N, C-alpha and C positions, 0 to 999 in steps of 0.2 A: 178099425181096430181099439183092441180095449187094453185094458194100465194091465194087464197080466201079463199079455204077452208080447210089450214095448219092452219091461220089465226082460221076461225073460227071454228076445229076442236080443237087446243087447246084453247080457251076457256069458249067448252062446254067439254071439256075434262076435266079438270078442271084443265087449266095451269096455266090462268088468276087469278083461286082463288090464284093456287104458289106462281104464283110472285108477286099481293097481298103481300103475306103472307112476305114474302120473304124480300120484304122495308118493314114492318112495325116488323119481326122479325129484322132486319136492324137496326134499332132505338132500340127497345129493350137490342142486345147479345153490343150496343153503347155502351148503359145506365150502360149497366152493366158495361161493361170493362170501363167507366171511375167511380164506388161507386170501384170497385175492387184495380183500382193506386189510387183515391182516404185512403181508406182503410190500404195500404203496405204503401204510405209513408204519413199517417198517427202518426202508427207505429214509422214510423223509424226517420219519427221530434219528436215525442217525448224520442224518445229511445239517441234522438243527443242533446232534451232541459235537458236529465239526464244527460248527460255525461257535457254540462256545466255547471251546477248546481254543478257539481263534482267537477271538470279543478275549478270552482270557487272559491268555498269549499278551496281545496290545495291550491290555491299564494294569497288566503287573506292568510289563515297559516305560509307562506315561506316567505308573509310579514312582518306580525308577529314576528314568526325568525328571519326576519335580521333587523327588528326594534329595537330588546332583547340583538343581537350583538352588533348592535351600539354602547347599552348604557354602553352596559360592555368594551366597545373599547374603548369608554371616560371614563368611571370613572375607569380601569386601565390605559388610559396618565396620571389624572390624579394626581391618587395613584402611579404612576409615573417617574411624575415632584416631587410631595411634596417629597421621598422616594430624588431625588439625589439633592434634596435641602437639605435637611438631613444629605448625603452625603460626599455632598459641607461641610455643618458650621462640620462637625466630622473630615472630613478631616486639616482644617486652627487648630482648634483645637491639632489636634496631635503636624502639623509642630510647631503650637504657640510651643508644650509642649518639642518638640523635639529639637528648637529654645534653650527656655528654660538652658532641660537635657546640651547640650549642654558650652552655660553660664553657669552653673554651676562646670561639669565639669575642667574648664578652672582654672574657681575660683580657686577648691578643690585645682587643678594644682598648680597655682600659694601661693598654704598657705602651700602646702604639703611642695614646692619647699623651704620659706623661714620656713619653721619650719625645715626644713634641714641646713639652712645655719641659721638659733638663733641653730639651736644645736650644728654644727662643732665650734662656737663662743668658747675658754675659758673662 
């Protein structure tokens, strides 16, 4: 069999039609693959967007919690300063009272000594 006969057999035997259909089907298959991939990546993208939205909401909540904690810390710092000043003021008052008590104890000791001296006199 020579080549011409083989080519004629392929063309007349439906081989040519099969080749044309294969080329046409190749484009259709490629388009189908692209559609499937587009659907898959669209679904993946939707899932990722949902996850990003959830994470952004969580971050916003955490930022709010941090802001609240920072405000609480500032309030506690102010309260601590106020209480520290009150303690210092009370400590000064206690020190003044202690000094006054020592002064009065000395006066009592002096007066007691003087009374003892006066009582010892005939």
